[in-house]
C-alpha positions as CSV (number, residue, x, y, z in Angstrom):
1,M,0.0,0.0,0.0
2,I,1.3,3.4,-0.9
3,S,0.0,6.7,0.5
4,K,1.3,10.2,-0.1
5,D,2.0,13.1,2.2
6,N,1.2,16.8,1.4
7,N,4.6,17.2,-0.3
8,N,3.8,14.2,-2.6
9,S,6.8,12.2,-1.3
10,E,6.0,8.5,-1.3
11,I,5.5,6.4,1.8
12,K,6.4,2.9,0.8
13,D,5.4,0.0,3.0
14,G,5.0,2.4,5.9
15,W,8.6,3.9,5.6
16,R,9.4,7.4,4.6
17,D,11.9,7.3,1.7
18,D,14.0,10.3,2.9
19,V,14.9,8.8,6.3
20,T,15.3,5.1,5.7
21,E,18.7,5.1,4.1
22,F,21.4,5.0,6.8
23,R,24.2,4.6,4.3
24,N,24.2,5.1,0.5
25,W,26.1,2.1,-0.6
26,M,27.0,-0.7,1.9
27,T,24.0,-3.0,1.9
28,I,21.9,-2.8,5.1
29,I,18.3,-3.8,4.7
30,P,16.4,-0.6,5.5
31,T,12.9,-2.0,5.3
32,I,10.9,-4.1,7.7
33,P,11.5,-7.8,7.4
34,E,8.4,-9.4,6.0
35,T,7.9,-11.7,9.0
36,L,8.0,-8.8,11.4
37,F,5.6,-6.7,9.3
38,K,3.1,-9.6,9.3
39,I,3.2,-10.4,13.0
40,A,3.8,-6.9,14.5
41,S,0.1,-6.6,15.4
42,D,0.4,-9.7,17.7
43,I,3.9,-9.6,19.1
44,P,3.9,-8.5,22.8
45,T,5.1,-5.0,23.2
46,P,7.4,-3.3,23.7
47,A,9.8,-5.6,21.8
48,L,13.3,-5.3,20.4
49,V,13.6,-7.4,17.3
50,Y,17.0,-8.2,15.6
51,D,17.2,-9.3,12.0
52,L,20.1,-11.8,11.9
53,D,20.0,-12.0,8.1
54,A,20.6,-8.3,7.9
55,I,23.5,-8.6,10.3
56,T,25.0,-11.3,8.0
57,D,24.6,-9.0,5.0
58,T,26.3,-6.2,6.8
59,V,29.3,-8.3,8.0
60,T,29.7,-9.7,4.4
61,A,29.7,-6.2,2.9
62,L,32.2,-4.8,5.4
63,R,34.5,-7.8,4.9
64,N,34.4,-7.2,1.2
65,D,35.5,-3.6,1.9
66,L,38.3,-4.9,4.2
67,R,39.4,-7.6,1.9
68,Q,42.2,-5.5,0.3
69,I,43.8,-5.0,3.7
70,Q,46.3,-7.7,4.7
71,N,45.7,-9.6,8.0
72,S,42.6,-7.6,8.9
73,E,40.3,-8.9,11.6
74,L,36.7,-7.9,12.3
75,C,35.4,-7.8,15.9
76,L,32.1,-6.7,17.5
77,A,32.1,-4.0,20.2
78,V,30.0,-5.9,22.7
79,K,29.0,-2.8,24.5
80,A,26.7,-2.1,21.5
81,N,24.5,-5.2,21.9
82,R,24.8,-8.0,24.5
83,C,21.9,-10.1,23.3
84,Q,23.2,-13.7,23.3
85,S,21.4,-14.7,20.1
86,V,23.1,-11.8,18.3
87,L,26.5,-12.6,19.8
88,R,26.2,-16.3,18.9
89,H,25.3,-15.3,15.4
90,M,28.3,-13.1,15.2
91,A,30.5,-15.9,16.5
92,K,29.2,-18.2,13.7
93,L,30.2,-15.5,11.2
94,G,33.7,-15.7,12.6
95,L,33.9,-12.4,14.5
96,G,35.9,-11.6,17.5
97,A,34.9,-9.3,20.4
98,D,35.9,-6.0,22.0
99,I,34.9,-6.0,25.7
100,T,35.2,-3.3,28.4
101,T,33.9,-5.2,31.5
102,I,33.9,-8.7,32.9
103,Q,30.2,-8.9,32.2
104,E,30.9,-8.3,28.5
105,L,33.8,-10.8,28.7
106,D,31.3,-13.4,30.1
107,A,28.8,-12.6,27.4
108,A,31.4,-12.9,24.6
109,M,32.9,-16.1,25.9
110,A,29.4,-17.7,26.4
111,A,28.6,-16.9,22.7
112,G,32.0,-18.2,21.4
113,L,33.4,-15.0,20.2
114,W,37.1,-15.1,19.7
115,P,39.7,-13.6,19.8
116,I,38.8,-11.1,22.5
117,Y,40.4,-7.7,22.8
118,S,39.9,-5.4,25.8
119,T,40.5,-1.9,27.0
120,A,38.7,0.1,29.8
121,P,39.8,2.7,32.3
122,G,38.3,1.0,35.5
123,F,39.5,-2.6,35.6
124,S,40.1,-3.8,39.1
125,V,43.0,-6.2,40.1
126,A,40.4,-9.1,40.0
127,D,39.3,-8.0,36.5
128,L,42.8,-7.9,35.2
129,K,43.6,-11.3,36.7
130,R,40.5,-12.7,35.1
131,L,41.5,-11.4,31.7
132,A,45.0,-12.9,32.1
133,T,43.4,-16.2,33.1
134,E,41.2,-16.3,30.0
135,G,44.2,-15.4,27.7
136,V,43.0,-11.9,26.9
137,I,45.9,-9.4,26.7
138,P,44.3,-6.0,27.9
139,D,45.2,-2.8,26.1
140,L,46.0,-0.8,29.2
141,C,45.0,2.8,29.1
142,S,46.7,4.6,31.9
143,L,50.0,4.5,33.8
144,S,48.0,3.6,37.0
145,Q,46.5,0.6,35.3
146,L,49.9,-0.5,33.9
147,R,51.4,-0.3,37.5
148,V,48.6,-2.4,38.8
149,W,49.2,-5.0,36.1
150,C,52.9,-5.0,36.8
151,E,52.6,-5.2,40.6
152,S,49.5,-7.5,41.0
153,V,49.1,-9.5,37.8
154,N,52.1,-9.7,35.5
155,R,51.7,-13.4,34.6
156,D,52.7,-12.5,31.1
157,K,55.3,-10.0,30.1
158,R,53.2,-9.3,26.9
159,V,50.9,-6.3,27.2
160,G,48.9,-4.0,25.1
161,L,48.7,-0.2,25.3
162,R,45.9,2.2,24.4
163,L,47.4,5.4,23.1
164,R,46.0,8.8,24.0
165,L,45.0,10.8,21.0
166,P,44.2,14.4,20.3
167,F,40.6,14.9,19.2
168,H,40.1,15.6,15.5
169,E,38.6,18.9,14.6
170,D,34.9,17.8,14.6
171,A,35.2,16.4,18.1
172,K,37.2,19.4,19.6
173,A,34.1,21.6,19.6
174,K,32.4,19.1,21.9
175,N,35.3,18.9,24.3
176,A,36.0,22.5,25.3
177,V,37.9,21.5,28.4
178,T,40.7,19.6,26.6
179,R,41.7,18.7,23.1
180,W,43.0,15.3,24.3
181,S,41.1,12.1,25.0
182,R,41.0,11.1,28.6
183,F,41.9,7.5,27.6
184,G,45.3,6.2,26.9
185,V,49.0,6.6,27.6
186,D,51.5,9.0,26.0
187,P,54.0,6.8,24.1
188,T,56.8,9.3,24.8
189,D,56.2,9.4,28.6
190,S,59.4,8.6,30.5
191,G,57.3,7.0,33.3
192,L,55.8,4.6,30.8
193,H,59.2,3.5,29.5
194,S,60.5,3.2,33.0
195,L,57.7,0.7,33.9
196,I,58.3,-1.2,30.7
197,Q,62.0,-1.5,31.3
198,T,61.8,-2.2,35.0
199,H,59.3,-5.1,34.5
200,E,60.8,-6.3,31.2
201,L,57.5,-5.9,29.4
202,E,56.9,-6.5,25.7
203,V,54.3,-4.3,24.1
204,V,52.5,-6.5,21.5
205,H,49.2,-4.5,21.0
206,L,48.7,-0.8,20.2
207,H,45.1,0.4,20.4
208,V,43.6,3.7,19.3
209,H,40.1,5.1,19.2
210,E,39.3,8.8,18.7
211,G,35.5,8.5,18.4
212,E,33.6,8.7,15.1
213,T,35.7,8.8,12.0
214,F,34.3,11.2,9.5
215,S,36.9,11.4,6.8
216,E,40.3,10.3,5.5
217,A,41.8,13.4,7.1
218,D,40.6,12.3,10.5
219,L,42.4,9.1,10.2
220,H,45.7,10.5,8.9
221,Q,47.0,11.7,12.3
222,T,46.0,8.4,13.9
223,L,47.9,6.2,11.4
224,D,50.9,8.5,11.5
225,L,51.0,8.1,15.3
226,L,50.8,4.3,15.0
227,V,53.7,4.3,12.4
228,S,55.9,6.3,14.7
229,C,55.0,4.1,17.7
230,L,56.1,1.0,15.9
231,E,59.6,2.4,16.0
232,I,59.3,2.8,19.8
233,F,57.6,-0.6,20.2
234,P,59.1,-2.9,17.5
235,K,57.5,-6.1,18.8
236,V,53.9,-5.0,18.2
237,E,51.8,-7.8,16.6
238,V,48.3,-6.1,16.6
239,L,47.2,-2.6,15.6
240,N,43.7,-2.0,16.8
241,L,41.8,0.9,15.2
242,G,38.8,0.5,17.5
243,G,35.3,1.5,16.4
244,G,33.6,4.6,15.3
245,W,33.0,3.6,11.6
246,A,29.2,4.0,11.2
247,Y,29.2,7.6,10.0
248,L,31.6,6.8,7.2
249,F,29.0,4.6,5.6
250,Y,26.4,7.3,5.8
251,L,28.6,9.3,3.4
252,Q,29.1,8.6,-0.3
253,K,31.2,5.6,-1.2
254,P,34.3,7.5,-2.4
255,E,35.0,8.9,1.1
256,A,34.8,5.5,2.8
257,Q,36.8,3.9,0.0
258,R,39.5,6.6,0.5
259,V,39.7,5.7,4.2
260,W,40.2,2.0,3.5
261,D,42.7,2.8,0.8
262,L,44.7,4.9,3.2
263,V,44.6,2.1,5.8
264,N,45.6,-0.5,3.3
265,K,48.6,1.6,2.0
266,T,49.7,2.3,5.6
267,I,49.5,-1.4,6.7
268,T,51.2,-2.5,3.5
269,R,54.1,-0.1,4.0
270,I,54.4,-1.2,7.6
271,N,54.5,-4.9,6.7
272,N,56.9,-4.4,3.9
273,Q,59.4,-3.2,6.5
274,R,58.9,-6.1,9.0
275,S,59.8,-9.7,9.1
276,S,56.4,-10.7,10.5
277,P,53.2,-8.8,9.5
278,V,51.0,-6.9,12.0
279,R,47.4,-7.8,12.3
280,L,44.9,-5.0,11.9
281,V,41.7,-5.1,14.0
282,I,38.6,-2.9,13.7
283,E,35.8,-3.1,16.3
284,P,32.5,-1.6,15.1
285,G,29.4,-1.9,17.1
286,M,26.8,0.5,15.8
287,L,27.8,-0.2,12.2
288,L,27.2,-3.9,12.6
289,T,23.9,-4.0,14.5
290,M,22.2,-0.6,14.6
291,M,20.2,-0.9,11.4
292,A,19.4,-4.6,12.0
293,G,17.3,-3.8,15.0
294,Y,13.7,-2.7,15.4
295,L,11.6,-1.5,18.3
296,V,7.9,-2.5,18.2
297,A,5.6,-0.4,20.4
298,E,1.9,0.1,20.9
299,V,0.1,3.4,21.0
300,K,-1.4,4.2,24.4
301,A,-2.6,7.7,23.7
302,A,-3.0,9.9,20.6
303,D,-4.3,13.4,20.9
304,D,-4.2,16.7,18.9
305,H,-1.9,19.3,20.5
306,P,-2.0,23.1,20.5
307,S,1.2,23.0,18.4
308,G,-0.8,21.6,15.6
309,N,0.9,18.2,15.8
310,R,-0.6,15.0,17.0
311,I,1.1,13.7,20.2
312,V,1.4,9.9,20.2
313,V,2.4,8.1,23.4
314,L,4.0,4.7,23.1
315,D,4.3,2.0,25.7
316,T,8.0,2.4,26.1
317,S,10.5,5.3,26.6
318,A,13.0,7.0,24.2
319,W,14.7,8.5,27.3
320,N,15.2,5.0,28.7
321,L,16.1,3.2,25.4
322,M,17.3,5.5,22.6
323,F,19.1,8.4,24.1
324,W,22.3,7.3,22.3
325,A,20.6,6.3,19.0
326,P,20.0,8.3,15.9
327,R,16.5,9.5,15.1
328,P,14.6,6.5,13.9
329,A,12.4,6.0,10.9
330,V,8.8,5.0,11.7
331,A,6.4,2.5,10.2
332,Q,2.8,2.3,11.3
333,I,0.5,-0.7,11.6
334,P,-2.1,-0.9,10.3
335,L,-1.2,1.0,7.2
336,R,-3.9,3.5,6.3
337,E,-4.7,5.5,3.2
338,G,-5.9,9.1,3.5
339,P,-4.6,12.5,4.5
340,M,-1.3,12.8,6.3
341,F,-0.9,14.3,9.7
342,V,2.2,15.5,11.6
343,H,2.9,13.3,14.6
344,D,5.3,13.6,17.6
345,L,6.1,10.2,18.9
346,A,6.7,10.3,22.7
347,G,7.7,7.9,25.4
348,C,5.5,6.9,28.3
349,T,7.5,8.6,31.1
350,C,6.9,11.9,32.8
351,Y,10.1,13.4,31.4
352,E,9.0,16.3,29.3
353,T,11.4,15.7,26.4
354,D,10.9,12.0,26.2
355,Y,10.5,11.9,22.4
356,F,11.4,9.2,19.8
357,C,10.9,11.6,16.9
358,L,9.2,14.8,16.0
359,N,7.2,16.0,13.0
360,E,6.7,12.6,11.4
361,K,4.2,12.8,8.6
362,M,2.0,9.7,8.6
363,A,-1.6,8.7,8.2
364,R,-3.6,9.4,11.4
365,I,-2.4,7.2,14.3
366,E,-4.9,6.0,16.8
367,V,-4.8,4.3,20.2
368,G,-4.1,0.6,19.9
369,D,-2.1,1.0,16.7
370,R,1.5,-0.4,16.5
371,V,4.6,1.4,15.3
372,I,8.0,0.0,14.3
373,L,11.1,2.1,14.8
374,N,14.3,1.2,13.1
375,A,17.9,2.1,14.1
376,S,17.3,0.1,17.3
377,G,19.9,-2.6,17.1
378,A,22.7,-0.9,19.0
379,Y,23.0,1.0,22.2
380,T,19.4,0.4,23.2
381,S,19.1,-2.5,25.7
382,S,22.8,-2.4,26.4
383,V,22.7,1.1,27.7
384,A,19.0,1.2,28.9
385,R,18.0,3.4,31.8
386,S,15.2,2.5,34.2
387,L,13.2,5.7,34.8
388,H,9.9,4.8,36.6
389,G,11.2,1.2,36.9
390,L,10.1,0.5,33.3
391,P,11.4,-2.9,32.1
392,I,13.7,-3.4,29.2
393,P,11.7,-4.7,26.2
394,K,11.8,-8.4,25.5
395,E,14.2,-9.3,22.7
396,F,13.4,-11.4,19.6
397,V,15.4,-12.4,16.6
398,I,14.4,-13.1,13.0
399,R,16.3,-15.6,11.0
400,D,15.2,-17.3,7.8
401,N,11.8,-15.5,8.2
402,R,11.1,-17.0,11.6
403,L,10.6,-15.0,14.8
404,C,12.1,-16.4,18.0
405,L,12.0,-15.1,21.6
406,V,15.4,-14.7,23.2
407,E,15.4,-16.5,26.5
């Protein structure tokens, strides 16, 4: 069924054309899986639904992009989504994991994700000992953490280091206090080298992450730093570029291709100068799962507002679930023909600005209708808040057109 808004832009299968495309070229399925669309009226709400086939398509496409880079390895940032069904699917696809807590370590190991990389600022002695026991070499991100490792763990002389980076220009505006990340060590710090020498450590991992990468220029300074650090730490085996790749694939293909070409040239140049090649690791989270997830909710109230918009209240909360997610696209069930109205979709809390999205043009929504919001596959349940004690929605997966509840 196709309806039209007042601007004559088409609404296809309930989706607005102008907001569904998260990226222009790397295939992510931006439409509702047929199975979900058929059963959305009956599924208990609120519900988070993950399309495993869409995840497979995304992993395949990203691997195709990385194929030119020697010894590249793809890992999932588990902080983005801890659903065991999703993690097990990633493991079957051969992905490793990036973890930042012991809880994420447990989730990754239970799912069979391997290898596992780790960096976090707040590991305890017990946490570091657990990582060592499981064979995970942490990428230590402060001198304090390195001292704890040397004095209380130190089963293995092999360590990883996370390097402190200056923010790129886009990020500096959001970090007025300092132009430097609060995570990582300075590779030129004499205190760092004193610890390494005293405890006879061998640095085998270098880990960097400067937030979202927007362009080839953003990555230049990071790669230059890594190249210079390899002269300081010649026994490095793994270069980990972290996550923050989602926005690249919202841009046109040439920009993303330029980034991977730059990475490939840098890694090739490095390996041509070494007797044993380094392994390149990237750890996306949002990129792999965001657009493969959907939030299904029921309308509990729908009223005309003095603003001229129609206020729709759903049975879950954007403040609790989607404060770290992009503005979602919306599909309505049942689909209706007729005039289009402007809707503001709100959460069910008493927080005034609890909105999923504003100014959505759709056929008139009524109490008891269902809506499906996309962009819900990452940083929803894994970072959920609990205002009013509202529960996290139940999780489901779709695979081979079958819907299954995640136990």
